[in-house]
C-alpha angles and dihedrals in degrees: 000000000000125000089247091058093047092051093045091053096047093046090060085063098037109022114207088214089076091062120107116270093243094055128103103217131156133047105350098179138354140063120298091211101052117114114248115243095177143333126236117199117206144155098235125012096227124162093266089054091051088052089052092050091051092049091050094045091243111148096182122063116193109198132181099216117048111245087207108054110143128034112309107205101171143014107216100125095250095139140022093268095052093043092054096045093044092051091048092052094045090053096042093246115149121215122209122184125202104174116140092014084071092038089059095043115106091227093038137095099325094043087057091053093048091047090052090052093047095239120166135203092037121200135173112265097207109019118205111259129218092007098120130083135183127219121203117187134174115224135175104260094241091056098042096098092051091053092046091052091050091051093048091049091064095045103267115142096036111138116173109300093353130079137185089045117160142142124223131194122186121219149143115278127192134201139158121210113223134192112309095027127122101200125203087220136003130032136272120282092010119108112232132203117214133190099233139174121219107217122196126190135169124222141166112271095243089063094060097104093050094043096051092043093050091047093052093045091054095042119095097210124098090219113034116211106217143136132207117205130191109227128217089212114116117232102246092192101055132050146081123311132000139223136201145156137260115232088231124025121245134214112252095250092045088051092052091047090052092049091048090053097043093049097036092236131176093200142002121206109210143167124252117300114259094199093235134121120265110232106138119044130189122202137188119176119225121003100001109156087115089070097056096095091046090053091050090050090052088054094244115174092206137016126205123200143115141255096035111172125219096260093044090070089068093058096083091066090215090298097106141025109244114206124191106197095168134272099260092034091059090050099038095112095054094092091055092046092052091043090056093047094049093043090056093047100044126040103156098077138030121283113195137182116225115248093193120112112243102162106104094194120097133173129225106209 
C-alpha cells in the first residue's frame, strides 16, 4: 500500500479539513507514491523518533504535533526541527502530522481525556461555527433514490451519530426546453410538467465539491436545478474541547487526587478552591486557556487544560476550579488513541508506538 492510499483512508476517519486554519497538518515531507513498509506513531517527530523509525523499518511517521510549524527557509541541520526533517528526507522517511484535526474530532484528544476521567453525557465545548451547508435539489421522482444514494456515498446526510439523513418533498415541476437544449424529456418550446422530488441534505462545508459533483453525475437532467446554502447552525459534533458529568460529584481535593492518579502527575497548578462539589468538568488538551470562558458558560465546576498563564486563573471569577495539568500531560494518551485507530484500519504492515521521550518538561521534586 502506498503512502497516498494510507493517508486517503485515514482522512476519511479524521478529515484534515476540520483542523484549525493556522495549523500545518498533512504530509510534511516524503513521497506520496512510496510503498509503506511500516508506520510509527508518535507525539513529536524529533530526531530520536526518526532514528527509531529507521531502526524499526518504518518509513511513515504519524505525529500529533507538526515538526514543521512556521516557515522553514533552509535545511542545514542548524536546529532540532531541521535536523529531524533532514534525517527523515535522507532516509526516505515520510512525516505526516494530524494535530488540530484530531483536537476537533469528537472521538479525538478531548474524548480521550473525558474517557480517562469517566465523564458521561459528553458534548463539544466550543463547536465549530459556520461549517455546515445544505443542498436542495429537484429530481424526477423515478430517479430520486439514485441521487440520494450518490449523495450518501460521499458523506452528505451525516448528522452526528446518524448518516443517510435527508428530507424529501414531492411536487409538480415545470420547465420549457429552448433552442440549444438537449432535454432528458419533453421537446423544445413546449412547457413540460414533471413529477419531481425535492431532496435536502446537510453536509460539512469541505465536502461541497464532492457532494455537488456526485449529485450532478447521478442526475438525469442536462441542467440540474439545485441550491447550496450556508447554515448558521453550529456543528455540535466537531470543535475544540469537551465537557461531561460525573455520575456522582466529588469534593475538590478528591477530584484533584483522582486527576493526579489518572494522569500520573507530579503536580497540578490550580486556582483557589471554591468549596463546591465537582460534577461537570470541561477539558481541552494542550494550550487551552482560550476555553475557560466557554467552560464557565457551560456551568462546568472544573476545567482541565495546559499552559494556563498567571492572569488566566482569574477568568473563572470563583465559579470554577481551573486546573493546569501540563501541555504534554493533557495530550499524553493521543499516541495510544492514534495507534488503536491505525491498527484497526491497517493490518498488512507493522504499526508501532514510539518509545522515545519527546516531552521536554521535567520536574524536580
